[in-house]
DRENLUMTI-633693 format. One record per residue (C-alpha): x, y, z; residue in one letter. Coordinates in pm, whole numbers, always signed. Layout:
<sites>
{px->X	py->Y	pz->Z	aa->A}
...
</sites>
This chain:
<sites>
{px->-2262	py->-194	pz->+1218	aa->X}
{px->-2002	py->+75	pz->+1126	aa->X}
{px->-2011	py->+299	pz->+1371	aa->X}
{px->-1945	py->+35	pz->+1585	aa->X}
{px->-1662	py->+18	pz->+1442	aa->X}
{px->-1497	py->+336	pz->+1573	aa->X}
{px->-1462	py->+235	pz->+1905	aa->X}
{px->-1157	py->+35	pz->+1828	aa->X}
{px->-772	py->+214	pz->+1667	aa->X}
{px->-748	py->+161	pz->+1314	aa->X}
{px->-524	py->-121	pz->+1319	aa->X}
{px->-791	py->-364	pz->+1465	aa->X}
{px->-1113	py->-199	pz->+1263	aa->X}
{px->-887	py->-295	pz->+985	aa->X}
{px->-795	py->-664	pz->+1110	aa->X}
{px->-1180	py->-702	pz->+1202	aa->X}
{px->-1237	py->-563	pz->+807	aa->X}
{px->-965	py->-786	pz->+715	aa->X}
{px->-1062	py->-1132	pz->+879	aa->X}
{px->-1401	py->-1075	pz->+717	aa->X}
{px->-1316	py->-999	pz->+367	aa->X}
{px->-983	py->-1335	pz->+438	aa->X}
{px->-1261	py->-1535	pz->+588	aa->X}
{px->-1482	py->-1478	pz->+257	aa->X}
{px->-1167	py->-1524	pz->+25	aa->X}
{px->-1012	py->-1855	pz->+192	aa->X}
{px->-1363	py->-2082	pz->+189	aa->X}
{px->-1440	py->-1917	pz->-161	aa->X}
{px->-1084	py->-2060	pz->-275	aa->X}
{px->-1100	py->-2380	pz->-58	aa->X}
{px->-1501	py->-2435	pz->-187	aa->X}
{px->-1364	py->-2341	pz->-572	aa->X}
{px->-1109	py->-2591	pz->-498	aa->X}
{px->-1277	py->-2821	pz->-310	aa->X}
{px->-1548	py->-2836	pz->-600	aa->X}
{px->-1377	py->-2820	pz->-871	aa->X}
{px->-1077	py->-3076	pz->-782	aa->X}
{px->-1425	py->-3376	pz->-732	aa->X}
{px->-1438	py->-3372	pz->-1095	aa->X}
{px->-1092	py->-3428	pz->-1167	aa->X}
{px->-826	py->-3754	pz->-1082	aa->X}
{px->-510	py->-3591	pz->-1103	aa->X}
{px->-538	py->-3339	pz->-815	aa->X}
{px->-352	py->-3360	pz->-409	aa->X}
{px->-454	py->-3717	pz->-269	aa->X}
{px->-512	py->-3465	pz->+39	aa->X}
{px->-674	py->-3158	pz->+193	aa->X}
{px->-341	py->-3014	pz->+318	aa->X}
{px->-243	py->-2808	pz->+58	aa->X}
{px->-600	py->-2625	pz->+10	aa->X}
{px->-606	py->-2601	pz->+419	aa->X}
{px->-194	py->-2416	pz->+357	aa->X}
{px->-304	py->-2190	pz->+47	aa->X}
{px->-685	py->-2071	pz->+226	aa->X}
{px->-445	py->-2000	pz->+581	aa->X}
{px->-187	py->-1783	pz->+394	aa->X}
{px->-524	py->-1559	pz->+209	aa->X}
{px->-679	py->-1520	pz->+515	aa->X}
{px->-298	py->-1442	pz->+699	aa->X}
{px->-169	py->-1184	pz->+425	aa->X}
{px->-592	py->-1010	pz->+349	aa->X}
{px->-594	py->-939	pz->+741	aa->X}
{px->-211	py->-836	pz->+687	aa->X}
{px->-222	py->-616	pz->+395	aa->X}
{px->-617	py->-479	pz->+522	aa->X}
{px->-403	py->-387	pz->+884	aa->X}
{px->-101	py->-220	pz->+705	aa->X}
{px->-370	py->+35	pz->+453	aa->X}
{px->-595	py->+87	pz->+707	aa->X}
{px->-259	py->+223	pz->+880	aa->X}
{px->-118	py->+465	pz->+551	aa->X}
{px->-510	py->+596	pz->+482	aa->X}
{px->-505	py->+689	pz->+868	aa->X}
{px->-174	py->+904	pz->+783	aa->X}
{px->-262	py->+1002	pz->+463	aa->X}
{px->-568	py->+1204	pz->+601	aa->X}
{px->-446	py->+1365	pz->+856	aa->X}
{px->-110	py->+1476	pz->+600	aa->X}
{px->-328	py->+1584	pz->+391	aa->X}
{px->-549	py->+1684	pz->+626	aa->X}
{px->-642	py->+2097	pz->+564	aa->X}
{px->-937	py->+2194	pz->+814	aa->X}
{px->-723	py->+2243	pz->+1096	aa->X}
{px->-807	py->+1933	pz->+1322	aa->X}
{px->-618	py->+1703	pz->+1415	aa->X}
{px->-754	py->+1389	pz->+1533	aa->X}
</sites>
């Protein structure tokens, strides 16, 4: 599966991997928030705060993994001593 990602450029690969991790983190946050607030009396009356924070987690994870993949690729090319530059 990971070899099929090699046909995409680096920012798109980072976005794909980030969207997978972001989806896992944001759904986990939203599910645990709903589960915790189902037993508490002082939680917000609506689902908007959980949704917006979940979307923020998703977007920030995608952007973070894109930036990290670009930085790591540039570092790989900078420290490559084999003489082959791709």
